[in-house]
TISEVO-13501 format. One record per residue: residue number from 1; residue in one letter; x, y, z of N, C-alpha, C, O in turn. Coordinates in nm, 4 decimals. Example, Ala and Ser with C-alpha at 12.3 -4.5 7.8 and 13.67 -1.06 7.14 Angstrom:
BEGIN
1  a  1.3190  -0.5690  0.7800  1.2300  -0.4500  0.7800  1.3200  -0.3300  0.7800  1.4236  -0.3319  0.8465 $
2  s  1.2850  -0.2250  0.7080  1.3670  -0.1060  0.7140  1.2900  0.0030  0.7870  1.3409  0.1138  0.8039 $
***
This chain:
BEGIN
1  x  -0.0761  1.5490  -0.8068  0.0288  1.4864  -0.7295  0.0058  1.3358  -0.7190  0.0990  1.2572  -0.7363 $
2  x  -0.1170  1.2958  -0.6909  -0.1485  1.1537  -0.6786  -0.1211  1.0806  -0.8094  -0.0693  0.9689  -0.8088 $
3  x  -0.1553  1.1425  -0.9201  -0.1319  1.0807  -1.0512  0.0176  1.0594  -1.0752  0.0577  0.9572  -1.1308 $
4  x  0.0993  1.1549  -1.0338  0.2447  1.1422  -1.0504  0.2978  1.0266  -0.9654  0.3857  0.9523  -1.0093 $
5  x  0.2449  1.0116  -0.8450  0.2838  0.9019  -0.7551  0.2492  0.7679  -0.8174  0.3329  0.6777  -0.8202 $
6  x  0.1287  0.7537  -0.8669  0.0839  0.6297  -0.9307  0.1683  0.5996  -1.0536  0.2069  0.4848  -1.0758 $
7  x  0.1971  0.7016  -1.1335  0.2785  0.6835  -1.2538  0.4205  0.6403  -1.2186  0.4789  0.5563  -1.2871 $
8  x  0.4760  0.6973  -1.1123  0.6103  0.6612  -1.0687  0.6174  0.5124  -1.0339  0.7060  0.4414  -1.0815 $
9  x  0.5250  0.4658  -0.9515  0.5261  0.3242  -0.9131  0.4989  0.2342  -1.0331  0.5545  0.1248  -1.0421 $
10  x  0.4162  0.2779  -1.1231  0.3883  0.2000  -1.2440  0.5142  0.1874  -1.3298  0.5463  0.0787  -1.3779 $
11  x  0.5849  0.2979  -1.3487  0.7090  0.2958  -1.4274  0.8162  0.2106  -1.3606  0.8872  0.1354  -1.4273 $
12  x  0.8273  0.2228  -1.2294  0.9243  0.1401  -1.1572  0.8897  -0.0080  -1.1679  0.9787  -0.0922  -1.1800 $
13  x  0.7618  -0.0394  -1.1633  0.7200  -0.1789  -1.1754  0.7602  -0.2369  -1.3108  0.8065  -0.3507  -1.3189 $
14  x  0.7425  -0.1596  -1.4153  0.7835  -0.2052  -1.5488  0.9329  -0.2335  -1.5500  0.9771  -0.3354  -1.6031 $
15  x  1.0103  -0.1434  -1.4916  1.1560  -0.1603  -1.4890  1.1970  -0.2825  -1.4067  1.2836  -0.3595  -1.4484 $
16  x  1.1352  -0.3001  -1.2906  1.1680  -0.4154  -1.2066  1.1304  -0.5454  -1.2767  1.2058  -0.6425  -1.2710 $
17  x  1.0152  -0.5486  -1.3425  0.9770  -0.6682  -1.4178  1.0775  -0.6965  -1.5287  1.1098  -0.8124  -1.5546 $
18  x  1.1273  -0.5923  -1.5944  1.2321  -0.6106  -1.6962  1.3570  -0.6730  -1.6347  1.4153  -0.7653  -1.6916 $
19  x  1.3974  -0.6227  -1.5192  1.5159  -0.6771  -1.4517  1.4946  -0.8230  -1.4120  1.5858  -0.9049  -1.4235 $
20  x  1.3745  -0.8550  -1.3653  1.3427  -0.9939  -1.3299  1.3520  -1.0818  -1.4535  1.4147  -1.1876  -1.4495 $
21  x  1.2908  -1.0396  -1.5625  1.2901  -1.1193  -1.6854  1.4294  -1.1364  -1.7436  1.4591  -1.2390  -1.8048 $
22  x  1.5151  -1.0366  -1.7248  1.6530  -1.0441  -1.7740  1.7462  -1.1134  -1.6747  1.8662  -1.1262  -1.6990 $
23  x  1.6889  -1.1580  -1.5622  1.7668  -1.2227  -1.4557  1.8808  -1.1329  -1.4056  1.9918  -1.1790  -1.3791 $
24  x  1.8498  -1.0051  -1.3940  1.9483  -0.9073  -1.3487  1.9148  -0.8524  -1.2101  1.9792  -0.7587  -1.1629 $
25  x  1.8145  -0.9105  -1.1455  1.7759  -0.8663  -1.0116  1.8104  -0.9778  -0.9134  1.7637  -1.0908  -0.9275 $
26  x  1.8918  -0.9453  -0.8147  1.9323  -1.0447  -0.7162  1.8314  -1.0573  -0.6033  1.7439  -0.9721  -0.5877 $
27  x  1.8435  -1.1636  -0.5245  1.7495  -1.1868  -0.4142  1.7445  -1.0743  -0.3114  1.6371  -1.0431  -0.2599 $
28  x  1.8585  -1.0129  -0.2805  1.8592  -0.9045  -0.1813  1.7835  -0.7832  -0.2354  1.7033  -0.7229  -0.1641 $
29  x  1.8088  -0.7479  -0.3608  1.7374  -0.6357  -0.4223  1.5888  -0.6668  -0.4381  1.5043  -0.5783  -0.4241 $
30  x  1.5578  -0.7917  -0.4670  1.4172  -0.8319  -0.4800  1.3451  -0.8164  -0.3466  1.2310  -0.7703  -0.3424 $
31  x  1.4111  -0.8547  -0.2381  1.3506  -0.8400  -0.1059  1.3297  -0.6927  -0.0722  1.2256  -0.6557  -0.0179 $
32  x  1.4266  -0.6095  -0.1036  1.4121  -0.4653  -0.0800  1.2956  -0.4082  -0.1603  1.2178  -0.3277  -0.1092 $
33  x  1.2838  -0.4502  -0.2863  1.1749  -0.4021  -0.3719  1.0398  -0.4497  -0.3215  0.9435  -0.3731  -0.3183 $
34  x  1.0329  -0.5759  -0.2822  0.9079  -0.6307  -0.2299  0.8637  -0.5526  -0.1061  0.7463  -0.5187  -0.0913 $
35  x  0.9586  -0.5251  -0.0185  0.9278  -0.4499  0.1034  0.8766  -0.3102  0.0703  0.7784  -0.2644  0.1286 $
36  x  0.9423  -0.2431  -0.0222  0.9005  -0.1077  -0.0594  0.7599  -0.1062  -0.1183  0.6774  -0.0224  -0.0819 $
37  x  0.7333  -0.1989  -0.2091  0.6005  -0.2034  -0.2693  0.4933  -0.2415  -0.1672  0.3820  -0.1891  -0.1716 $
38  x  0.5260  -0.3318  -0.0760  0.4287  -0.3711  0.0260  0.3972  -0.2546  0.1196  0.2813  -0.2331  0.1550 $
39  x  0.4991  -0.1799  0.1596  0.4766  -0.0642  0.2467  0.3894  0.0391  0.1760  0.2991  0.0971  0.2364 $
40  x  0.4169  0.0615  0.0480  0.3407  0.1603  -0.0292  0.2033  0.1082  -0.0713  0.1198  0.1838  -0.1209 $
41  x  0.1808  -0.0228  -0.0508  0.0557  -0.0875  -0.0934  0.0328  -0.0670  -0.2425  -0.0782  -0.0371  -0.2866 $
42  x  0.1394  -0.0837  -0.3183  0.1353  -0.0720  -0.4636  0.1826  -0.2039  -0.5235  0.2233  -0.2944  -0.4507 $
43  x  0.1775  -0.2146  -0.6538  0.2283  -0.3319  -0.7231  0.1195  -0.4325  -0.7554  0.0167  -0.4405  -0.6882 $
44  x  0.1450  -0.5078  -0.8587  0.0502  -0.6105  -0.9024  0.0954  -0.7461  -0.8509  0.2090  -0.7624  -0.8064 $
45  x  0.0055  -0.8427  -0.8575  0.0408  -0.9786  -0.8184  0.1540  -1.0324  -0.9050  0.2390  -1.1070  -0.8564 $
46  x  0.1559  -0.9956  -1.0316  0.2636  -1.0396  -1.1207  0.3980  -0.9921  -1.0681  0.4946  -1.0683  -1.0668 $
47  x  0.4049  -0.8672  -1.0250  0.5284  -0.8145  -0.9689  0.5663  -0.8899  -0.8422  0.6800  -0.9349  -0.8281 $
48  x  0.4719  -0.9037  -0.7504  0.5004  -0.9713  -0.6239  0.5459  -1.1150  -0.6465  0.6421  -1.1597  -0.5839 $
49  x  0.4795  -1.1867  -0.7334  0.5177  -1.3255  -0.7597  0.6565  -1.3343  -0.8212  0.7342  -1.4235  -0.7871 $
50  x  0.6882  -1.2418  -0.9120  0.8225  -1.2393  -0.9704  0.9281  -1.2113  -0.8656  1.0339  -1.2743  -0.8652 $
51  x  0.9002  -1.1169  -0.7763  0.9957  -1.0843  -0.6703  1.0135  -1.2017  -0.5744  1.1258  -1.2328  -0.5347 $
52  x  0.9044  -1.2664  -0.5374  0.9127  -1.3815  -0.4474  0.9913  -1.4945  -0.5132  1.0690  -1.5628  -0.4465 $
53  x  0.9718  -1.5145  -0.6421  1.0473  -1.6177  -0.7131  1.1974  -1.5897  -0.7074  1.2770  -1.6812  -0.6861 $
54  x  1.2354  -1.4650  -0.7261  1.3777  -1.4288  -0.7194  1.4305  -1.4482  -0.5771  1.5405  -1.4999  -0.5580 $
55  x  1.3529  -1.4071  -0.4788  1.3939  -1.4234  -0.3388  1.4161  -1.5712  -0.3062  1.5100  -1.6054  -0.2344 $
56  x  1.3318  -1.6570  -0.3578  1.3411  -1.8013  -0.3305  1.4630  -1.8655  -0.3962  1.5008  -1.9767  -0.3593 $
57  x  1.5235  -1.7996  -0.4901  1.6413  -1.8550  -0.5571  1.7693  -1.8331  -0.4767  1.8760  -1.8813  -0.5147 $
58  x  1.7587  -1.7621  -0.3683  1.8752  -1.7355  -0.2841  1.9226  -1.8643  -0.2176  1.8416  -1.9431  -0.1688 $
59  x  2.0520  -1.8849  -0.2158  2.1122  -2.0000  -0.1485  2.1363  -1.9601  -0.0035  2.2333  -1.8911  0.0276 $
60  x  2.0472  -2.0041  0.0847  2.0537  -1.9640  0.2249  2.1744  -2.0230  0.2971  2.2116  -1.9749  0.4041 $
61  x  2.2362  -2.1268  0.2401  2.3571  -2.1824  0.3007  2.4766  -2.0922  0.2704  2.5562  -2.0609  0.3589 $
62  x  2.4879  -2.0513  0.1451  2.5977  -1.9645  0.1040  2.5792  -1.8209  0.1521  2.6764  -1.7524  0.1841 $
63  x  2.4546  -1.7761  0.1570  2.4241  -1.6387  0.1974  2.3050  -1.6425  0.2938  2.1913  -1.6165  0.2545 $
64  x  2.3330  -1.6752  0.4204  2.2230  -1.6876  0.5177  2.1447  -1.5568  0.5329  2.1993  -1.4474  0.5189 $
65  x  2.0161  -1.5716  0.5617  1.9327  -1.4551  0.5869  1.9700  -1.3933  0.7210  1.9974  -1.4641  0.8179 $
66  x  1.9707  -1.2614  0.7251  1.9917  -1.1917  0.8515  1.8582  -1.1821  0.9243  1.7522  -1.2043  0.8657 $
67  x  1.8649  -1.1491  1.0514  1.7423  -1.1324  1.1288  1.6559  -1.0216  1.0693  1.5333  -1.0329  1.0669 $
68  x  1.7189  -0.9152  1.0216  1.6453  -0.8039  0.9595  1.5726  -0.8516  0.8337  1.4574  -0.8143  0.8113 $
69  x  1.6389  -0.9341  0.7511  1.5749  -0.9844  0.6292  1.4587  -1.0774  0.6608  1.3563  -1.0737  0.5926 $
70  x  1.4732  -1.1601  0.7626  1.3627  -1.2486  0.8030  1.2448  -1.1654  0.8507  1.1298  -1.1956  0.8188 $
71  x  1.2734  -1.0612  0.9265  1.1679  -0.9710  0.9719  1.0973  -0.9044  0.8537  0.9751  -0.8893  0.8540 $
72  x  1.1751  -0.8647  0.7526  1.1164  -0.8025  0.6332  1.0230  -0.9015  0.5629  0.9132  -0.8647  0.5210 $
73  x  1.0667  -1.0262  0.5503  0.9813  -1.1270  0.4859  0.8531  -1.1492  0.5640  0.7449  -1.1554  0.5056 $
74  x  0.8643  -1.1610  0.6941  0.7459  -1.1883  0.7764  0.6489  -1.0703  0.7803  0.5273  -1.0890  0.7768 $
75  x  0.7032  -0.9494  0.7874  0.6175  -0.8321  0.8017  0.5628  -0.7789  0.6704  0.4530  -0.7235  0.6668 $
76  x  0.6385  -0.7953  0.5625  0.5999  -0.7293  0.4386  0.5651  -0.8238  0.3250  0.5361  -0.7783  0.2143 $
77  x  0.5672  -0.9544  0.3496  0.5251  -1.0463  0.2446  0.3819  -1.0127  0.2090  0.2968  -1.0016  0.2973 $
78  x  0.3543  -0.9963  0.0805  0.2194  -0.9533  0.0377  0.1161  -1.0647  0.0537  0.0959  -1.1460  -0.0365 $
79  x  0.0529  -1.0668  0.1670  -0.0448  -1.1717  0.1973  -0.1646  -1.1692  0.1047  -0.2362  -1.2687  0.0939 $
80  x  -0.1874  -1.0585  0.0384  -0.3002  -1.0490  -0.0560  -0.2855  -1.1468  -0.1714  -0.3857  -1.1875  -0.2302 $
81  x  -0.1636  -1.1853  -0.2051  -0.1431  -1.2822  -0.3135  -0.2147  -1.4119  -0.2804  -0.2770  -1.4728  -0.3673 $
82  x  -0.2061  -1.4540  -0.1554  -0.2676  -1.5798  -0.1153  -0.4180  -1.5761  -0.1332  -0.4791  -1.6796  -0.1596 $
83  x  -0.4783  -1.4611  -0.1198  -0.6216  -1.4470  -0.1347  -0.6643  -1.4498  -0.2808  -0.7769  -1.4885  -0.3122 $
84  x  -0.5740  -1.4085  -0.3707  -0.6093  -1.3975  -0.5126  -0.5836  -1.5246  -0.5916  -0.6282  -1.5359  -0.7058 $
85  x  -0.5126  -1.6209  -0.5333  -0.4790  -1.7414  -0.6096  -0.5794  -1.8513  -0.5851  -0.5668  -1.9601  -0.6414 $
***
């Protein structure tokens, strides 16, 4: 069961990285993905950095962050990245 769980997150990570590279993942979806991976304590730094880059491309004037989204960023931002750089 554990192996299937690890494989699932690994396969999803490959797909999300593909979407990031193809510029087909929007900032809202990137934030949702970042939150999910942070809660599960899965994902690589490459994934997290790609997701954060997409999130940062959001135009906060045209599409302001909601209080829920700000909470997601504050609570689930992968602080481990800061330790590895």
